[in-house]
DRENDODREN-753418 format. One record per atom (N, C-alpha, C, O): residue in one letter; x, y, z. Coordinates in pm, 1 decimal. Each point is the difference from the previous one (the first is absolute). Example, Ala and Ser with C-alpha at 12.3 -4.5 7.8 and 13.67 -1.06 7.14 Angstrom:
<pts>
  residuo         u         v         w
        A    1319.0    -569.0     780.0
        A     -89.0     119.0       0.0
        A      90.0     120.0       0.0
        A     103.6      -1.9      66.5
        S    -138.6     106.9    -138.5
        S      82.0     119.0       6.0
        S     -77.0     109.0      73.0
        S      50.9     110.8      16.9
</pts>
This chain:
<pts>
  residuo         u         v         w
        X      72.5    -129.0     -15.2
        X     -76.8     122.4      12.9
        X      94.0     109.6       3.6
        X      91.9       1.4      82.0
        X    -111.3      97.1    -172.6
        X      83.5     111.6     -17.9
        X     -81.7     130.2      43.1
        X    -117.6      15.0     -33.3
        X     184.6      73.7     106.3
        X     -54.7     123.4      55.9
        X     -61.0      96.2    -109.5
        X      61.6      16.8    -105.3
        X    -176.1      43.3     127.9
        X     -55.6      89.1     -98.0
        X      81.9     122.5      -7.6
        X      19.8      69.9      99.3
        X      35.6     -39.1    -234.2
        X      81.6     129.0     -12.0
        X     -79.3     128.1      35.7
        X    -117.2      21.8     -30.7
        X     189.6      49.1      91.8
        X     -71.5     121.5      61.2
        X     -39.3     109.6    -132.4
        X     -73.6      96.4      21.4
        X     124.5    -120.2    -141.9
        X     -31.8      51.5    -110.0
        X    -146.1     -15.4     -49.2
        X     -57.4      82.6     -70.9
        X       3.1    -200.6     117.9
        X    -124.6     -29.2     -48.1
        X    -112.9      54.5     106.5
        X    -121.0     -13.0     -18.8
        X     177.2      73.0     127.9
        X    -101.9      55.6      92.0
        X     -16.8     145.6     -36.8
        X      94.7      74.4     -25.6
        X    -231.6     -36.3      24.6
        X     -14.5     135.8     -51.8
        X      16.1      99.0     118.6
        X     -87.4      11.8      85.9
        X     193.1      52.7     -85.5
        X      54.0      86.6      95.4
        X     -87.6     113.7      12.4
        X      -3.6      55.4     109.9
        X     -74.7      -7.0    -213.3
        X     -81.5     112.5      22.8
        X    -120.9     -18.2      99.0
        X     -57.8      99.2      44.6
        X      23.5    -216.3     -13.6
        X    -104.3     -29.0      96.1
        X      47.3      17.1     137.4
        X      82.5     -80.9      42.4
        X    -120.5     167.4      26.0
        X      54.3      20.6     153.0
        X     -35.9    -130.9      65.9
        X    -107.9     -59.1      -3.9
        X     227.7      23.3      69.6
        X      20.2    -121.1      96.7
        X      -4.3    -132.3     -88.4
        X      -6.3    -107.8      59.2
        X       9.2     110.8    -189.7
        X      -9.6    -115.3     -57.4
        X     130.9    -102.9      25.7
        X     -10.9    -116.1      39.3
        X     135.2     184.2     -69.9
        X     104.7     -76.8      38.7
        X      -4.8     -73.1     137.0
        X      30.7    -118.8       8.5
        X     -75.5     202.5     113.0
        X      -3.2     -51.0     124.3
        X    -105.8    -105.9       4.8
        X      21.8     -98.8      70.3
        X    -136.2     108.3    -138.4
        X    -101.6    -104.5     -19.7
        X      62.6    -124.6     -50.5
        X     -25.6    -110.1      48.8
        X     113.1     129.8    -153.2
        X      64.2    -130.6     -70.9
        X     104.4     -61.1     105.7
        X       5.6    -121.2      20.9
        X      65.2     201.9      35.1
        X      83.3     -36.0      91.5
        X     -61.7     -91.1     112.0
        X      45.7    -111.2      26.7
        X    -152.1     167.0      35.6
        X     -76.8     -64.0     105.9
        X     -60.5    -133.7     -34.2
        X      -5.4     -93.4      80.0
        X     -49.7      88.7    -230.7
        X     -65.9    -137.1     -36.4
        X     126.7     -91.7       4.3
        X       2.6    -101.8      69.0
        X      97.0     140.9    -142.3
        X     121.2     -82.9     -17.2
        X      55.9     -50.5     150.5
        X      43.9    -113.8      16.5
        X     -50.2     196.0      71.6
        X      39.2     -42.5     131.6
        X     -91.1     -99.8      63.5
        X      41.4     -94.8      66.7
        X    -166.0     119.8     -90.0
        X    -102.1     -98.7      50.2
        X      16.8    -116.2     -69.4
        X     -15.4    -102.3      66.9
        X      48.0      86.6    -204.6
        X      34.1    -127.1     -58.2
        X     102.3     -67.1      41.8
        X      -0.4    -123.1      -1.8
        X     109.9     199.4      48.5
        X     132.7     -80.5      44.9
        X     -35.8     -53.4     139.6
        X      46.9    -107.5      37.3
        X    -131.8     182.6      43.7
        X      -5.4     -31.1     134.0
        X     -97.2    -128.7     -18.1
        X      18.9     -90.7      81.1
        X    -106.0      74.9    -164.0
        X     -94.1    -105.1      -7.7
        X      73.7    -128.2     -55.6
        X     -37.4    -110.5      39.4
        X     136.1     121.4    -125.6
        X     108.9    -102.3     -32.1
        X      80.7     -45.6      93.5
        X      47.5    -113.4      -5.2
        X     -23.0     199.8     103.4
        X     108.8     -37.0     124.6
        X     -96.5     -84.7      88.3
        X      39.9    -107.2      45.3
        X    -164.0     151.6     -20.1
        X     -88.0     -78.6      95.4
        X     -10.8    -127.7     -56.7
        X      16.9     -94.6      76.9
        X     -45.1      67.6    -212.5
        X     -18.1    -125.6     -44.5
        X     135.6     -84.0       4.1
        X      -5.9    -120.6      23.7
        X     126.2     182.8     -46.5
        X     128.7     -72.1      20.2
        X      11.2     -46.7     145.4
        X      35.0    -114.1      30.6
        X     -68.3     213.9      60.5
        X       5.7     -22.8     136.5
        X     -97.9    -138.5      49.0
        X      32.7     -80.5      87.2
        X    -135.3      78.2    -152.5
        X     -86.9    -106.7      17.1
        X      41.1    -138.7     -37.8
        X     -16.5    -100.8      68.7
        X      80.6     109.7    -204.7
        X      73.7    -119.3     -52.8
        X     104.7     -43.2      83.5
        X      10.4    -116.9      37.0
        X      79.4     220.3      -1.2
        X     116.5     -48.5      86.1
        X     -47.1     -58.2     135.5
        X      70.6     -89.7      46.1
        X    -168.7     123.7      17.2
        X     -58.0     -53.0     106.9
        X     -21.0    -138.4       7.9
        X      44.6     -79.6      82.6
        X    -137.4      55.9    -204.4
        X     -32.3    -125.1     -23.7
        X     106.5    -109.2     -24.5
        X     -17.4    -117.5      32.3
        X     126.7     163.9     -90.4
        X     122.1     -69.0     -46.1
        X      54.7     -36.4     132.5
        X      40.2    -114.9      18.4
        X     -35.1     209.2      80.9
        X      67.1     -16.6     131.0
        X     -67.3     -86.7      66.2
        X      59.7     -88.3      61.6
        X    -190.2      96.3     -61.3
        X     -88.9     -81.9      69.3
        X      26.4    -153.1     -38.6
        X      -5.5     -89.4      84.4
        X      33.2      68.1    -213.2
        X      -0.8    -131.1     -53.4
        X     136.3     -70.2      38.8
        X      16.2    -121.3      13.3
        X      85.8     227.9       3.5
        X     114.9     -63.3      44.5
        X      30.0       6.5     162.5
        X     111.2     -15.4      50.6
        X    -228.0      40.2      16.2
        X      -2.4     -14.0     152.2
        X      90.2     131.2      57.9
        X      51.4     -16.6     110.6
        X     -31.4     132.9    -172.0
        X      71.1     102.5      57.6
        X     -94.1     101.5      33.8
        X    -100.3      27.9     -65.6
        X     144.1      34.8     188.9
        X     -86.3     104.8      59.4
        X      77.6     127.8      -2.7
        X     110.2      14.5      52.7
        X    -183.2      85.9    -124.8
        X      53.3     129.2     -22.7
        X      67.0      53.4     155.1
        X     -54.9     -38.8     103.2
        X     159.8     117.2     -97.5
        X      61.0      46.6     116.7
        X    -101.3      69.9      79.7
        X      -3.0     -23.0     120.9
        X     -83.5     108.4    -174.6
        X     -89.8      83.2      91.1
        X    -101.0     -72.2      45.3
        X     -85.5      64.2      61.0
        X      67.5    -188.0     -73.1
        X    -117.4    -100.0      34.7
        X      59.0     -98.2     109.2
        X     -72.0     -81.3      57.9
        X     205.9      93.9     -33.6
        X      54.9     -77.5     105.8
        X     -31.8      30.1     130.8
        X      12.7     115.9      39.3
        X     -58.5    -217.4      45.8
        X     -32.1      24.4     134.4
        X     121.2      28.6      74.4
        X      97.9     -74.3      -6.7
        X    -101.3     187.5      83.0
        X     127.0      35.9      58.6
        X      36.8     -88.3     111.0
        X     118.3      -2.2      34.3
        X    -211.4     -76.7      31.3
        X      26.4     -82.8     101.8
        X      85.2    -120.8     -31.1
        X      55.0     -66.7      87.6
        X     -46.5      39.7    -230.5
        X      54.7    -112.3     -48.5
        X     158.3      35.2     -31.0
        X      81.9     -90.7     -15.0
        X     -49.8     214.8       7.7
        X     128.2      41.3     -49.8
        X     100.7       2.6     112.9
        X     116.5      33.0     -22.0
</pts>
């Protein structure tokens, strides 16, 4: 997936560039959430617990 060139954004519209950047940011954050979910499933399959979920009493 290649980023949208800024030359295709109509800069004459007030806030259009900001709106485009926010849309792209939301898209990237959604992709990161999906990758996090996939990684969590893989780790569960391997029997690995992420560090932030380790019970401090066991350490």
